[in-house]
N, C-alpha and C positions, 0 to 999 in steps of 0.2 A: 510661448512653445518651439522659438526659435532659441532661442536661447538654455532651454532643458536639451536640446537635442546636441548643441555645441557639446556643454556640459556633458552629458554621455560619450558623446566622442573623445572629447579629451580624457576620459577617465578611461576610455578601451583603450586609447593610445599607451597610456600610462601602463596599464595592464600588461598589454603586449610588449611594452621596453622592459619591463622588471624581469617578465619570463622569461625573455631571449638573452638576457645578464645570464639568470639563473641558467639556463641550458650550455652558456659558455663554461662557467666557472665548471661545469662538473665533466666536461672535454678535455680529454688528454692533449697536450701541446702538440703531439706526434700522430703523424698516418702510420696505421699498420695495415698495409695491403690485407694481410689475412685476420683481421681483428682478433687477436690472440685471445684476449679477455684475462680474466683474473688467473692469478697462480702462474700466469707465463709470461715468459720474457717475448719481445719481437724483436727476432734477429735477422737482420738484413745484410748480407753480404754476397758483392757482386750483383746488387737488386734481385737477387733472390731473396725472399721472405720466408721465416719459417719459426712455427711456434715452438719454444721450448720451455719447461718447466723452471720453474725458477732454482736457481743452483745448478742448473745440468747444461752450462755453457762453460766449456775449455779454454775460448779463446779470450774471455775477459773476466776478470776477478775482482773483488771489493775486500781488501785486508782492512783491520781493524786494529789499531795499536791504542791502547790506553795508555797515557803520558803521565795523567795524574790526576789524584781526587783531593779533597778537603774540605773541612768545614767552615762555612762563612759563619765567623763569631757575630756577625750583626744580626743574622736572622737564622743561624743555627741549624742553615740547610747544607746537605752535603753535594759538591758538584764534582763533574769529570770531565776532564778535557781529554778529548780523542782526535786522533790522526786516521783519515779515512783513506787508502793508496787503492787508486784504479788500475789496475795492471793488465796493460794489453800483453797479452801471452800472444796474441796471434801473429802471423805472416803480411797483415793490412792494417794500413794506419785507421783508428776509430775517430770518425767524423762526428757521431752523435750519439748523446748516452742521457736516458733521462732514468732516475732512481727513485723511486718511489719509498715513504716515509709513513707512518703512523703515529699515534699519540706517544711512542716511546722517544720520541726526539722530541724532549720538553728542554727548549734552550734556557739558558738561565736569564737572558733577555736576548732582544734583536739582534743587537751586534756582535753575540756570541756564535757566529757563524762567518767562515773565511774562504775564499779562492772556488766558491760553489757559488751558483744562483738558485734562491730559494723560492719555488713558486707557489701561488696562494692554494692548489688545490693537493698537497701533500705529494711533491715532485721536487728534486732537484736535477740540475742540469749544469751543464760545464758554462763558466763564463763567457763573456762575447770575445775576451782577450786569447783565451785558450781556444782555440779552432780546431785540434786534434789531437790526440795522442798516437805515437808514432808504434809502429809494428816494435813488441820487445821492450817499450818505454812505461814510465807512468804518472800519473799526475796525483797530488795527495790534496786534500782540503780536511777543514778541520770546524770542531767546536766544543763548545763548552755547553754541558746538558744537567739538568737538576737529576740526584741519585746518582749511583755506581753501573746501572746495569749498560749492558751493550745494547744499543736502540737497534729497530727492526729495520733494515733498509735493503729493499729489491730492485734488481735491474729490471725496469718495465720496457726497454726499447734501445735497441745499438742499432747503430749503421755504420759499415766499416767500406 
């Protein structure tokens, strides 16, 4: 009887551990005081948080530059190289940004993205060595994706 109780206790702990990991995987890596939700950017400036619709931000923008497209002779797939410029159009330094992506960011392979950190839940963020983007400045990252389409990228969170 004691072994059955221990077995059940072990099983219960395993289920609880796996459930906690799954819950963390769906949680964004940033804390938005207003919980802006889908379709909105959490915009924090001078410790004041506002929820703005995607694309309605004036002090930060993403510029897409298509550099090249080609067909890989070995597999017959078309690939495109993109540079994405994060432009700080505002008057304050940008300290944190999280950019959401979806299935349209189909990387050629895991090493086909640079100057950005790809998190496991559809989010990109600045690498540790890039601690801010100064007012009026920009930062560029890039990737190679399958196809020729422009991938869907949305600014989820910014903190100035």
